[in-house]
N, CA, C and O atoms as CSV, one atom per row, in Angstrom:
chain,resi,resn,atom,element,x,y,z
A,1,UNK,N,N,-124.136,-105.229,-180.621
A,1,UNK,CA,C,-124.546,-104.922,-179.161
A,1,UNK,C,C,-123.554,-103.846,-178.992
A,1,UNK,O,O,-124.214,-103.028,-178.351
A,2,UNK,N,N,-122.408,-103.337,-179.155
A,2,UNK,CA,C,-121.445,-102.432,-179.040
A,2,UNK,C,C,-122.012,-101.303,-178.682
A,2,UNK,O,O,-121.878,-100.670,-177.634
A,3,UNK,N,N,-123.090,-100.934,-180.239
A,3,UNK,CA,C,-123.696,-99.412,-180.084
A,3,UNK,C,C,-124.716,-99.346,-179.453
A,3,UNK,O,O,-125.238,-98.234,-179.537
A,4,UNK,N,N,-125.493,-100.388,-178.561
A,4,UNK,CA,C,-126.624,-100.518,-177.908
A,4,UNK,C,C,-127.528,-100.898,-178.301
A,4,UNK,O,O,-128.468,-101.208,-177.570
A,5,UNK,N,N,-127.561,-101.036,-179.947
A,5,UNK,CA,C,-129.278,-101.068,-180.697
A,5,UNK,C,C,-129.720,-102.691,-180.172
A,5,UNK,O,O,-130.931,-102.887,-180.065
A,6,UNK,N,N,-128.927,-103.671,-179.895
A,6,UNK,CA,C,-129.221,-105.101,-179.503
A,6,UNK,C,C,-128.547,-104.990,-178.238
A,6,UNK,O,O,-127.339,-104.798,-178.093
A,7,UNK,N,N,-129.764,-105.178,-176.957
A,7,UNK,CA,C,-129.272,-105.799,-175.589
A,7,UNK,C,C,-128.892,-106.845,-175.467
A,7,UNK,O,O,-129.382,-107.702,-176.202
A,8,UNK,N,N,-128.077,-107.149,-174.699
A,8,UNK,CA,C,-127.653,-108.324,-174.194
A,8,UNK,C,C,-127.042,-108.006,-172.618
A,8,UNK,O,O,-126.903,-106.862,-172.183
A,9,UNK,N,N,-126.702,-109.273,-171.841
A,9,UNK,CA,C,-125.784,-109.292,-170.998
A,9,UNK,C,C,-125.206,-110.498,-170.621
A,9,UNK,O,O,-125.732,-111.581,-170.874
A,10,UNK,N,N,-124.230,-110.381,-170.073
A,10,UNK,CA,C,-123.211,-111.770,-169.885
A,10,UNK,C,C,-123.442,-112.095,-168.418
A,10,UNK,O,O,-123.378,-111.117,-167.674
A,11,UNK,N,N,-123.635,-112.984,-167.988
A,11,UNK,CA,C,-123.609,-114.288,-167.315
A,11,UNK,C,C,-122.511,-114.881,-166.612
A,11,UNK,O,O,-122.046,-115.859,-167.196
A,12,UNK,N,N,-121.861,-114.521,-165.331
A,12,UNK,CA,C,-120.482,-115.253,-165.129
A,12,UNK,C,C,-120.290,-115.234,-163.754
A,12,UNK,O,O,-120.464,-114.237,-163.053
A,13,UNK,N,N,-119.852,-116.572,-163.269
A,13,UNK,CA,C,-119.734,-116.778,-161.599
A,13,UNK,C,C,-118.363,-115.341,-161.233
A,13,UNK,O,O,-117.611,-114.858,-162.079
A,14,UNK,N,N,-118.415,-115.053,-160.068
A,14,UNK,CA,C,-117.225,-114.009,-159.758
A,14,UNK,C,C,-115.770,-115.133,-159.899
A,14,UNK,O,O,-115.837,-116.324,-159.596
A,15,UNK,N,N,-114.655,-114.532,-160.357
A,15,UNK,CA,C,-113.608,-114.815,-160.793
A,15,UNK,C,C,-113.774,-115.455,-162.250
A,15,UNK,O,O,-112.802,-115.361,-162.999
A,16,UNK,N,N,-114.714,-115.979,-162.626
A,16,UNK,CA,C,-114.746,-116.254,-163.800
A,16,UNK,C,C,-114.175,-115.753,-165.191
A,16,UNK,O,O,-114.213,-114.528,-165.074
A,17,UNK,N,N,-113.704,-116.025,-166.352
A,17,UNK,CA,C,-112.988,-115.582,-166.974
A,17,UNK,C,C,-114.334,-115.670,-168.194
A,17,UNK,O,O,-114.735,-114.534,-168.446
A,18,UNK,N,N,-114.975,-116.604,-168.861
A,18,UNK,CA,C,-115.957,-116.721,-169.855
A,18,UNK,C,C,-117.134,-116.671,-168.848
A,18,UNK,O,O,-117.045,-116.886,-167.639
A,19,UNK,N,N,-118.340,-116.328,-169.600
A,19,UNK,CA,C,-119.736,-116.145,-169.023
A,19,UNK,C,C,-120.577,-116.899,-170.324
A,19,UNK,O,O,-120.066,-117.358,-171.346
A,20,UNK,N,N,-122.063,-116.875,-169.944
A,20,UNK,CA,C,-122.852,-116.838,-171.135
A,20,UNK,C,C,-123.807,-115.464,-171.836
A,20,UNK,O,O,-124.358,-114.614,-171.138
A,21,UNK,N,N,-123.834,-115.489,-173.038
A,21,UNK,CA,C,-124.224,-114.478,-173.308
A,21,UNK,C,C,-125.415,-114.569,-173.317
A,21,UNK,O,O,-125.952,-115.569,-173.793
A,22,UNK,N,N,-126.228,-113.403,-172.720
A,22,UNK,CA,C,-127.797,-113.453,-173.349
A,22,UNK,C,C,-128.202,-112.409,-173.836
A,22,UNK,O,O,-128.029,-111.370,-173.198
A,23,UNK,N,N,-128.939,-112.379,-175.264
A,23,UNK,CA,C,-129.594,-111.587,-176.044
A,23,UNK,C,C,-131.043,-111.277,-175.793
A,23,UNK,O,O,-131.888,-112.157,-175.629
A,24,UNK,N,N,-131.308,-109.911,-175.769
A,24,UNK,CA,C,-132.907,-109.877,-175.562
A,24,UNK,C,C,-133.742,-109.797,-177.063
A,24,UNK,O,O,-133.810,-108.785,-177.761
A,25,UNK,N,N,-134.319,-111.046,-177.354
A,25,UNK,CA,C,-134.619,-111.370,-178.257
A,25,UNK,C,C,-135.781,-109.748,-179.345
A,25,UNK,O,O,-135.731,-109.561,-180.561
A,26,UNK,N,N,-136.426,-109.129,-178.568
A,26,UNK,CA,C,-137.277,-108.217,-179.161
A,26,UNK,C,C,-136.234,-107.205,-179.593
A,26,UNK,O,O,-136.470,-106.521,-180.589
A,27,UNK,N,N,-134.842,-107.020,-178.773
A,27,UNK,CA,C,-134.108,-106.012,-179.429
A,27,UNK,C,C,-133.521,-106.435,-180.762
A,27,UNK,O,O,-133.214,-105.685,-181.688
A,28,UNK,N,N,-133.405,-107.862,-180.711
A,28,UNK,CA,C,-133.084,-108.380,-181.770
A,28,UNK,C,C,-133.816,-107.972,-183.142
A,28,UNK,O,O,-133.261,-107.400,-184.079
A,29,UNK,N,N,-135.052,-108.337,-183.095
A,29,UNK,CA,C,-136.266,-108.076,-183.917
A,29,UNK,C,C,-136.291,-106.617,-184.231
A,29,UNK,O,O,-136.252,-106.288,-185.416
A,30,UNK,N,N,-136.344,-105.797,-183.391
A,30,UNK,CA,C,-136.534,-104.217,-183.561
A,30,UNK,C,C,-135.311,-103.817,-184.505
A,30,UNK,O,O,-135.322,-102.970,-185.398
A,31,UNK,N,N,-134.107,-104.741,-184.041
A,31,UNK,CA,C,-132.766,-103.912,-184.880
A,31,UNK,C,C,-133.360,-104.452,-186.539
A,31,UNK,O,O,-133.688,-103.639,-187.403
A,32,UNK,N,N,-133.396,-105.659,-186.697
A,32,UNK,CA,C,-133.754,-106.171,-188.108
A,32,UNK,C,C,-134.341,-105.528,-188.584
A,32,UNK,O,O,-133.896,-105.047,-189.626
A,33,UNK,N,N,-135.822,-105.086,-188.075
A,33,UNK,CA,C,-136.890,-104.729,-188.789
A,33,UNK,C,C,-136.583,-103.037,-189.137
A,33,UNK,O,O,-137.201,-102.425,-190.008
A,34,UNK,N,N,-135.594,-102.479,-188.345
A,34,UNK,CA,C,-135.229,-101.157,-188.820
A,34,UNK,C,C,-133.842,-101.179,-189.774
A,34,UNK,O,O,-133.282,-100.130,-190.093
A,35,UNK,N,N,-133.384,-102.437,-190.167
A,35,UNK,CA,C,-132.584,-102.138,-190.926
A,35,UNK,C,C,-133.052,-102.555,-192.722
A,35,UNK,O,O,-132.382,-102.392,-193.742
A,36,UNK,N,N,-134.536,-103.169,-192.538
A,36,UNK,CA,C,-135.061,-103.608,-193.619
A,36,UNK,C,C,-135.700,-102.197,-194.162
A,36,UNK,O,O,-136.475,-101.490,-193.518
A,37,UNK,N,N,-135.234,-101.951,-195.420
A,37,UNK,CA,C,-135.902,-101.162,-196.406
A,37,UNK,C,C,-137.491,-101.096,-196.357
A,37,UNK,O,O,-138.249,-102.066,-196.377
A,38,UNK,N,N,-137.884,-99.570,-196.282
A,38,UNK,CA,C,-139.335,-100.166,-196.721
A,38,UNK,C,C,-140.158,-100.754,-195.883
A,38,UNK,O,O,-141.323,-100.894,-196.257
A,39,UNK,N,N,-139.805,-101.185,-194.702
A,39,UNK,CA,C,-140.811,-102.264,-193.871
A,39,UNK,C,C,-141.544,-101.267,-192.682
A,39,UNK,O,O,-141.221,-100.214,-192.132
A,40,UNK,N,N,-142.239,-101.821,-192.634
A,40,UNK,CA,C,-143.580,-101.306,-191.037
A,40,UNK,C,C,-143.523,-102.170,-189.871
A,40,UNK,O,O,-143.015,-103.291,-189.873
A,41,UNK,N,N,-143.998,-101.674,-189.001
A,41,UNK,CA,C,-143.569,-102.323,-187.639
A,41,UNK,C,C,-144.967,-103.338,-187.897
A,41,UNK,O,O,-146.081,-102.920,-188.213
A,42,UNK,N,N,-144.534,-104.957,-187.644
A,42,UNK,CA,C,-145.770,-105.561,-187.614
A,42,UNK,C,C,-146.072,-106.129,-186.150
A,42,UNK,O,O,-145.345,-106.107,-185.157
A,43,UNK,N,N,-147.437,-106.675,-186.320
A,43,UNK,CA,C,-147.935,-107.124,-184.986
A,43,UNK,C,C,-146.841,-107.762,-184.028
A,43,UNK,O,O,-145.761,-108.227,-184.393
A,44,UNK,N,N,-147.303,-107.697,-182.805
A,44,UNK,CA,C,-146.195,-108.674,-181.858
A,44,UNK,C,C,-146.502,-110.047,-181.897
A,44,UNK,O,O,-146.197,-110.864,-181.028
A,45,UNK,N,N,-146.988,-110.221,-182.720
A,45,UNK,CA,C,-147.259,-111.917,-182.757
A,45,UNK,C,C,-146.158,-112.693,-183.514
A,45,UNK,O,O,-146.373,-113.899,-183.400
A,46,UNK,N,N,-145.076,-112.434,-184.231
A,46,UNK,CA,C,-144.113,-112.636,-184.649
A,46,UNK,C,C,-143.597,-113.923,-183.831
A,46,UNK,O,O,-142.496,-114.414,-184.082
């Protein structure tokens, strides 16, 4: 996530130390696809 390949956001209330991290599912799928040798883009119906 720190490299920007996987998109996420942390939701927290003002003055709250910890929040809830939400991760964009499509960015995770794209990242995994890019890491798989010889793979090609599949249809969006995954």
